[in-house]
C-alpha positions in Angstrom: 90.1 106.7 109.3 92.1 104.8 111.4 94.0 101.6 109.9 94.4 99.1 112.9 97.5 97.1 112.4 97.4 94.0 114.6 101.3 92.2 115.5 104.7 92.5 116.9 107.4 95.8 118.1 110.4 93.8 117.5 114.4 94.9 118.0 116.4 93.8 115.1 119.7 92.8 115.3 121.4 93.2 111.9 124.6 91.4 111.8 127.1 91.0 109.1 129.2 88.3 108.3 132.1 89.2 106.0 132.2 85.3 104.7 130.6 82.8 104.0 129.1 80.3 105.7 129.7 77.6 104.5 134.0 78.0 104.3 133.0 77.3 107.6 130.8 74.5 108.0 131.6 70.8 107.5 128.8 69.3 105.7 129.6 65.6 107.7 129.7 67.4 111.6 126.3 69.1 111.3 124.8 66.7 113.4 127.8 68.0 116.0 127.7 71.6 114.7 129.5 74.3 117.5 130.9 77.5 115.1 131.1 81.1 116.1 130.9 83.9 113.9 133.4 87.4 114.0 130.7 90.1 113.0 132.5 93.6 113.4 129.2 95.3 111.6 126.3 95.3 113.5 123.3 97.3 113.1 120.2 97.7 115.6 117.1 98.6 113.9 113.1 99.4 115.3 110.7 96.0 113.3 108.5 94.0 114.0 105.2 94.0 111.4 103.3 96.0 113.1 105.6 98.4 113.4 106.9 98.8 109.5 103.5 99.0 108.6 103.0 101.7 111.1 105.6 103.4 109.9 105.3 103.3 105.6 101.7 104.1 106.4 102.4 107.4 108.8 104.8 108.7 106.0 102.2 108.4 103.4 99.8 110.3 106.1 97.9 107.6 107.0 96.8 107.3 110.7 97.9 103.7 112.5 97.2 102.2 115.2 99.3 99.7 116.2 97.9 96.8 118.5 100.9 94.9 120.2 102.4 93.8 123.3 106.2 94.5 124.6 108.5 94.3 127.4 109.6 96.2 129.8 113.1 97.3 127.8 110.9 98.6 125.3 111.4 102.5 126.0 113.8 103.7 123.2 110.8 101.8 120.9 107.8 104.6 122.3 109.9 107.0 121.6 110.9 106.5 118.3 106.8 106.3 118.0 106.0 109.3 119.4 108.5 111.3 117.6 106.8 109.5 114.8 103.4 110.8 116.0 101.6 107.0 116.0 99.3 106.3 118.4 100.4 104.0 121.3 96.9 103.9 122.8 96.9 99.9 122.4 100.9 99.3 123.0 100.7 97.1 125.9 104.2 96.5 128.5 104.7 93.5 129.7 107.1 94.5 132.6 107.9 90.8 133.2 108.7 89.6 129.6 111.3 91.5 127.1 110.2 93.0 124.2 110.1 90.4 120.8 113.4 90.3 119.1 115.0 89.3 115.6 118.4 88.4 115.7 120.0 87.8 111.8 122.8 87.2 110.9 124.1 87.6 106.9 126.9 86.7 105.2 128.5 87.0 102.1 125.9 85.6 99.3 122.8 86.6 101.9 122.6 83.0 103.4 121.3 84.2 107.0 120.4 83.0 110.0 118.1 84.1 112.7 117.1 83.7 115.9 113.9 85.0 117.4 112.6 85.5 120.5 109.1 86.4 120.7 108.8 87.2 123.9 106.6 90.0 124.9 105.0 88.8 121.5 102.8 86.2 122.6 100.4 88.1 125.1 99.3 91.4 122.3 95.7 88.6 123.4 96.2 90.4 125.7 93.9 93.4 123.5 90.9 93.5 122.3 90.1 95.0 119.4 87.9 98.5 119.7 84.3 99.2 117.9 84.4 102.8 119.0 87.7 103.7 117.9 86.7 104.7 114.5 88.7 102.4 113.0 88.1 102.1 108.6 90.6 99.0 108.1 92.9 96.7 110.1 95.6 94.2 109.3 96.1 90.6 111.1 100.3 90.8 110.6 102.6 88.4 112.1 102.0 88.0 115.8 101.0 85.2 119.0 98.9 82.5 117.3 96.3 83.4 120.1 96.5 87.1 119.7 95.9 87.0 115.7 92.7 83.7 115.9 91.0 86.8 118.5 91.8 89.6 116.7 90.8 88.3 113.8 87.4 87.3 115.1 86.9 90.3 116.4 87.7 92.6 113.4 85.3 89.9 111.3 82.1 90.9 114.5 82.8 94.3 114.2 82.9 94.0 110.8 86.3 96.2 110.0 87.2 94.9 106.3 90.9 93.1 106.5 93.5 91.3 105.7 95.2 88.8 106.5 98.5 89.0 106.4 99.9 85.7 108.0 103.0 85.5 107.0 106.2 84.6 108.8 103.2 83.1 111.7 101.6 80.6 108.9 103.1 77.6 110.6 102.1 77.9 113.4 98.4 77.1 112.4 96.7 74.0 111.2 95.0 74.2 107.8 91.1 74.3 109.8 92.2 78.2 110.8 94.4 79.0 108.0 90.2 78.8 106.5 88.8 80.3 109.8 90.8 83.4 109.0 90.3 83.4 105.1 86.9 83.6 106.3 86.9 86.3 108.4 89.3 88.0 106.0 88.4 90.4 102.9 91.9 90.4 101.9 94.3 88.1 102.1 98.7 89.0 101.2 101.3 86.6 100.9 104.7 86.1 98.6 104.7 83.5 96.3 106.1 80.5 99.3 103.8 81.1 101.6 100.6 80.7 98.7 102.3 77.3 99.0 102.6 75.9 102.1 98.9 78.0 102.7 97.8 75.6 99.7 99.4 72.9 101.1 98.5 72.9 104.6 94.6 73.6 104.6 94.0 71.5 101.0 92.1 73.8 99.4 92.3 75.0 96.1 93.0 78.7 94.4 89.7 79.3 94.2 88.1 77.6 97.0 90.6 80.5 99.2 89.0 83.2 96.8 85.9 81.9 96.6 86.1 82.6 100.8 87.6 86.8 100.8 85.1 89.1 99.4 88.1 91.2 98.4 90.4 88.2 96.9 94.3 86.8 97.1 97.3 89.1 96.4 100.8 87.2 95.8 103.8 88.8 95.8 106.7 87.9 93.7 110.0 89.7 94.6 111.8 91.4 92.0 109.6 90.0 89.6 106.0 92.2 90.5 102.5 91.1 92.4 99.6 89.5 91.0 95.6 90.5 92.1 93.0 87.7 91.8 90.0 88.3 92.7 86.3 86.3 91.8 86.5 88.7 88.8 90.1 89.3 87.8 93.4 88.2 87.6 95.9 91.1 87.4 99.3 91.1 87.2 101.3 94.9 89.6 104.7 95.4 87.6 107.0 95.4 89.4 109.0 98.9 90.0 113.0 99.4 90.0 114.7 100.3 92.8 117.2 102.9 93.1 119.3 100.5 94.4 119.1 97.1 95.8 120.4 97.7 99.8 118.5 96.1 102.4 115.4 93.4 101.9 114.4 94.0 105.3 111.1 94.9 106.2 110.2 95.3 102.0 107.2 93.5 102.4 105.9 95.4 105.1 106.3 98.4 103.6 104.2 96.9 100.1 101.6 96.1 102.9 101.2 99.4 104.0 100.7 101.0 100.3 97.9 98.3 100.3 96.1 99.3 102.7 96.7 103.2 102.4 94.9 102.6 99.0 92.4 100.2 100.6 91.3 101.8 103.3 90.8 104.7 100.8 88.3 103.2 98.7 91.2 103.4 95.7 90.6 100.3 93.3 92.7 97.3 94.9 95.0 97.3 91.7 96.4 101.0 92.6 96.3 100.4 96.1 98.6 97.0 95.0 101.2 99.1 92.4 101.4 101.9 95.8 102.1 98.7 97.9 104.7 97.6 94.8 106.0 101.6 95.3 106.6 101.5 98.7 108.4 98.0 99.0 111.0 99.8 95.8 111.4 102.4 98.1 112.6 100.3 100.7 114.8 97.9 99.5 116.8 100.8 98.9 117.4 101.8 102.1 119.0 99.9 105.3 116.3 98.4 107.7 113.3 98.2 108.1 111.9 102.2 109.1 114.7 104.3 107.4 114.0 104.9 104.1 111.6 108.5 103.9 109.9 110.4 101.3 107.0 113.3 100.2 103.7 112.6 99.3 104.8 114.5 96.2 107.5 112.6 95.2 105.8 109.3 96.1 102.7 111.1 93.3 105.2 111.4 90.6 106.9 108.2 90.6 103.4 106.8 90.6 102.5 108.4 87.4 106.0 107.5 86.0 105.9 104.4 86.6 102.1 102.7 85.8 101.5 105.7 83.7 98.2 106.8 85.5 97.8 108.9 88.0 98.3 108.4 91.4 93.8 107.9 93.5 93.4 111.6 95.7 
């Protein structure tokens, strides 16, 4: 059975500034800021939430279907998806647009300056969630605002269980819109900062949010692990210590891929979140959001070693 990820495909251009921003920005001149940074190190990666989640899901043996709109410059990304064996049936090209692109400059203190051009991503509402494609599970990930609202309604109307994963798209919505998508979703997943922002924008208590989800809430806390909260229980998911800390870009997407894989297989949600934790730790040890690799045998062994229980079949 397939998992549909409604979200973005994007090119991530990562530049490394081998100094510190603070040494080049005068605090009393921020009202007339005009600075340039020489970046001798540059990497261009395939990214976007839908692409990143689909990548890890495919590596786990899942059948991801990304739903995204891309621009006329998307040829290399489409070839990349084909090499991975990831469906392109719902990746639509908008010839008059550029593919979404993030330009990220990082300094020696891991501070980041990011510029994001949404491009064709804003047109994903032109596509509709199919009801006859054997979709077992879905995800509403950061995307164009209209697309997120529309696809949320379509998943709910079709009776397809799904995650609501607002991520960096959360500030686009008002409280009523967020509450509407929470009502539609099975699970809500976000990091601790986004969780605080969601509660502030909606004015809802933690219990009210949980009461309106048939699954529950999963909140990630970076190196401190994550927590799973349902109407019946609260469980802390232990963090997995990574082999190295190289690049956090895409760690949240790797977590969500593990979570979606487990939920779509009807695992206990705790085990699904544990797989998410493991996938995030594997990703952070690699540069870029789609460069980590692994075997299922290695994942099973690592799951049992870290959580002292066999990984479900």
